[in-house]
N, C-alpha and C positions, 0 to 999 in steps of 0.2 A: 750760286753764289757767283760762279763762273760768267755765268749766261749774263745776270746782272751788271757786271762789271764791264763785260764787252758791249751792252747796249749802252751803258753810260758813256764809254768811249767814242761811240758812233755818233751818238747825239752830240756830243761835245764837239767831234770835228765837223759835223753838220752846222752846228751854233755857229761855233768859230769862223766856217765860211762865209756864213751870211753876214756877219758882223766885222769881218777882216778887211783893213785897209790894204793889206799885201800879205801874202803868205812866203812862208821862208823853211827851210830845213837845213839839219845839220847832223854831224856826227863826232863823236869825240871818246874822250875815257870818262868813266863813272865807277863810283865806289861808295861804299857806306861803312860805318862803324854801328855795331849793333850791340845793346846791352840786355841781359835777360837777367831778372830778380825774381828768386822765390822766397817765400817767406810764410811762417807757419807757426802755429802755438804748440807743435810737437817738442816735447822736452821742455816746455816754459818759453824758448825763444829760438827758433831754428832759421837761419837764412842760407842761401844760397845764390851766387850771383858769377856772371862769367861775360864775356866781352868777344865778339866775334868781329872780322873783316871780312868785306867782299869787294872784288875788283873785276872791271869787265868794261864793255862797251855800250855807248848809248847813241840811239838814233831818234831824233825828235822832228815833230812838224809842229811849227809855228802860224798861229792865225791871230796875231796881235794881242788879242784878250785870252786865249786859249792855247795851251801846250800840250801836245801828246808825246809820250814817252814810250819808246820800246828799249829795254836793255836786257842784256846777257850777263849775268854776274857769277863768277866763281868763287868759292870761299869755305871756311870750315864753321861748324857749330854744332851744338848738341842736339840730338833727337832725343825729347822724355815722352814718355807714355805711362799710364797704370790703368790696370784693369782688375775687375772682380768677376768671380765666376762661381756660380752656386752649383753643387753636385749634391742632391739630395738634401739631408738637412745641415750640408756644411758649406762654409763660403771660403772660397779661396782668394787671394789678393795678390799681384805682383807687380812692379813699376821696373821701367829700365831708363837709363839715361848711356846712350851711345855717342860718342864724339863720330860725326860725318863729315867728308867733303860734298861739298853740292854743287850743282849746276841749277841757275834758276833764270826762269823769265820773267821780267818784271813789267806790267802793262800799269802807264800811269795817264791821270790827265789832271791839269790844275788849270785854274782861272790865274789871270796875272792882270797886273795894272803898271802900264810901263809910264815911267818919269823921266822924259828927255833932259839931259842936261848939255847944253850945247848940241853941236851938231854930230859929235863922234860918239857921245857915251848915253847910256839909259840906265836907270835900275829899273827892277820891277819886282815888287812882292808879289808871293804867290801862295795859292792853299789849294788843296784838290785831294785826289786819292791815288793809291797805287795798289796793285794787287800781286803778290807773289806766285807764280806758278813753278814748283820744283820739275826739274826735268831729270836729275838725279842726286842720289843722294848713297855716297859708298862708306863702308866700313872695314876698314883693313884690306882697302882693295875689292871687295866684294858689294856689289849692288843689294841693297836693303831689300829683303825678301820677308818681311814679319807679316803676322796675321791682319795686323790693323792697316788699313789703305795707307799708305803715304801721303795722298793728298790731304787726310786729315791731319796729319803732324806737320807738314810741310808748308803747306799752302796757308798765304795770309793777307788779309787785307789791312790797309795803315793809312791813318789821316797826315797827311804832311803839309808843311808849310814854310815857307823860308823868303830867301831874297835872291835875286839875279842880278847880273848885269852885262850888257851888250856893248861891246867897242866895236865900232865901223871902220874896216880898215879901207873898204871902197863902198861906192853906193850898193853893190852886190853883196860883199862878203865881210862877214864880221865875227867877232871871237863872242862866246857867252860862256858865263862861268857862274855856278849856282852852289848854295850851300843851304840846308835848311834841317828841320827836326821832323821826325816820325813817330806819331803813337802807333804802334801795333797792335792790333785787337786781338782779344784771343780767338784762335780757331778751335776745331772740336777736339783736337788733340788736347789743347790747353784745357779745356773744359772737363774731358773724360777724366784729365790728371788731377784736376781739382775735386771732381765728385769721387774719383777713388779714395783720397785720403778722409773725404767728408764722411763715405761709408765707416771709416774707423774714429769718427767724432774727432777728425784733425782738421782745423780751418785753414786754408791755404788760400795764398794769393800769386798770381803771375802777373809780371810787369815786364813787356818788352818795348823798346824804342830804339830809335836809329837816327843817325845823321847822315844822309845822303848828301853826294857833291857830285859836282861834274864839270868839266871844261870841254868845249866843243868847238869846232869850226862851223859856222852855217852860212846858207847863201839864199839871199832873196829872190822870188820867184817873180 
């Protein structure tokens, strides 16, 4: 999955460079608000939900119709997993939920369509993907060291779309603001969690979403 995402980002940068009328880059603040919902048919109707926030910095490269993003985000969230083990003729099951403090690198690429409004202002709808790479996950100050690889629990791919705006201060410097919505796809940890409860004949669904936003200062090259 990581290699696929990196290849997509490289292709997007090359394609953007071919069709760009001008390149730009920028840096600023980035954040997101995430929601996490579990529902199952356990005990008739069982639901669980949580909300998390992440904050950090954003570096972007722009090629008019393509924007490539690199974020570093800090935040807090829950780490979930479930596993079953068979020993002889007996099956053992266990599941965990830990609150963790996280440090993540997020790689993203979106296609966008600028709509100029006068000489100073432009709006652009956008859509694309981003991939969350977890760098650190600590519980009570200690780095996660469980038997299940952290990548399977914390790395996630998301489909994102939203609206951005540019305001030109000068011919070369501009302000960029964006807000969007992201559908976070199930990772291996989520699928294992669902399979764990399915082994006990409990149907479970996991839904993750996020609202990413950023405000940056950019420079045209």
